[in-house]
C-alpha positions as CSV (number, residue, x, y, z in Angstrom):
1,M,0.0,12.3,56.0
2,T,3.4,10.8,56.8
3,H,6.5,12.1,56.6
4,T,10.6,11.9,55.3
5,Y,12.9,11.8,58.8
6,L,14.6,14.3,56.4
7,E,11.4,15.7,55.8
8,L,10.4,16.1,60.0
9,I,14.1,16.7,60.9
10,Q,13.5,20.4,58.8
11,S,10.0,20.9,60.1
12,F,11.5,21.2,64.0
13,P,15.2,20.5,63.7
14,P,15.3,18.4,67.4
15,R,17.7,20.5,68.9
16,P,18.7,20.5,72.9
17,I,16.5,21.5,74.8
18,H,17.6,24.2,77.4
19,S,14.0,26.0,78.5
20,A,10.2,25.2,79.6
21,T,9.7,27.0,76.0
22,D,12.1,24.1,74.3
23,F,10.1,21.6,76.3
24,E,7.1,23.1,75.2
25,K,7.2,23.6,71.7
26,T,9.4,20.0,71.3
27,Q,6.6,18.3,73.4
28,A,4.1,20.0,71.0
29,V,5.6,18.1,68.3
30,V,5.5,14.1,70.2
31,N,2.3,15.0,71.1
32,N,1.4,15.3,67.2
33,L,2.4,12.0,66.3
34,L,1.4,10.6,69.6
35,D,-1.6,11.3,68.0
36,K,-1.8,10.0,65.6
37,E,-2.9,6.1,64.8
38,L,0.2,4.6,63.4
39,L,3.6,5.7,62.6
40,T,5.8,5.2,60.0
41,A,9.8,4.3,60.5
42,D,11.0,6.9,60.2
43,E,7.9,8.7,62.2
44,A,8.9,6.5,65.1
45,D,12.7,6.7,64.6
46,Y,11.8,10.6,64.9
47,L,9.4,10.4,68.6
48,E,12.4,8.6,70.0
49,V,15.3,11.9,69.7
50,L,12.4,14.1,70.9
51,G,11.7,11.7,73.2
52,T,15.8,11.8,74.5
53,L,15.9,15.2,74.4
54,I,12.9,15.5,76.2
55,Y,14.0,13.0,79.4
56,D,17.4,14.4,79.0
57,Y,15.9,17.8,79.8
58,E,13.8,16.4,82.6
59,Q,16.5,15.1,84.4
60,Q,17.7,18.2,84.7
61,Q,15.1,19.5,85.9
62,E,14.9,16.7,88.8
63,D,18.0,17.7,90.3
64,L,16.8,21.7,90.5
65,I,12.7,20.8,91.2
66,P,12.8,20.0,95.2
67,D,11.6,16.0,96.0
68,I,8.2,17.3,96.2
69,H,5.0,15.4,95.7
70,G,1.5,14.7,94.9
71,V,-1.3,18.0,96.0
72,E,2.1,20.1,97.7
73,L,3.4,19.7,94.1
74,L,0.0,20.7,92.8
75,R,0.2,24.1,95.1
76,V,3.7,24.4,94.3
77,L,2.9,25.3,90.3
78,M,-0.4,27.5,90.8
79,E,1.8,29.5,92.8
80,E,4.0,29.4,90.1
81,R,2.3,30.0,88.1
82,E,-0.4,32.7,89.0
83,L,-3.5,30.5,89.0
84,K,-6.5,30.6,91.3
85,Q,-8.1,28.1,92.4
86,K,-11.5,28.5,89.7
87,D,-8.3,28.1,87.6
88,L,-9.1,24.3,87.5
89,V,-12.6,24.0,88.2
90,S,-12.0,22.1,84.7
91,I,-10.2,19.5,86.0
92,F,-12.5,19.4,89.9
93,K,-15.8,20.6,87.6
94,T,-16.5,22.4,90.9
95,E,-13.9,24.9,92.6
96,S,-15.1,23.5,96.2
97,I,-13.5,20.3,95.5
98,V,-10.4,22.2,93.9
99,S,-10.2,23.4,98.1
100,A,-10.8,19.8,99.5
101,V,-8.3,18.5,98.1
102,L,-5.4,21.0,98.4
103,N,-6.8,20.9,101.9
104,G,-6.5,17.2,102.3
105,K,-9.9,16.7,102.6
106,R,-9.9,14.5,99.6
107,Q,-8.0,13.0,97.8
108,L,-6.1,13.6,93.9
109,T,-8.1,10.9,91.9
110,T,-6.6,8.9,88.7
111,R,-8.7,11.3,86.6
112,H,-7.8,14.5,88.0
113,I,-3.4,13.2,88.2
114,Q,-4.0,12.4,84.2
115,E,-6.1,15.9,84.1
116,L,-3.3,17.5,85.9
117,A,-0.6,15.9,84.2
118,A,-1.5,17.3,80.4
119,F,-2.7,20.7,81.6
120,F,0.7,21.5,83.2
121,H,2.8,18.9,80.9
122,V,4.8,17.0,83.4
123,S,4.3,13.4,84.6
124,P,1.2,11.7,85.7
125,A,3.9,10.3,88.9
126,V,4.4,14.0,90.2
127,F,1.7,14.2,91.7
128,F,1.3,10.6,93.1
129,P,2.2,10.8,97.7
130,A,6.2,10.6,98.1
131,N,5.3,7.9,100.0
132,F,3.1,5.7,97.3
133,S,5.6,3.5,96.2
134,E,7.1,2.5,99.7
135,N,3.6,2.3,100.4
136,F,2.5,0.3,97.0
137,L,5.9,-2.2,97.2
138,A,4.9,-2.5,100.8
139,A,1.1,-3.8,100.2
């Protein structure tokens, strides 16, 4: 079902994002649009507006979040949400793999990174090691 721009705005009025709850609600609307096979011009414009709001919010959050990446960030996210290793078994398949990753004995795989990003509603880039781009550029 397609909607006009006005219908989209009426169903979920775009507003600046000020909290994690606002962010999650906006992200859910974006995800619903992204799940569609083909967007109308109105839907694409609406998606762009919501994307800008999300980007602005994430930029503000970057200023508040220490510069941590990879497994270190995973530990922080788990602690903030009071998650245990067993809560991530759906991503890592076994608790022993979760433990090995958290203890630095295994690397995060591309699949792990994609699923963690979806699970925590963050960009996959945050799960790459802090020096990833330096290593990538040096190669």
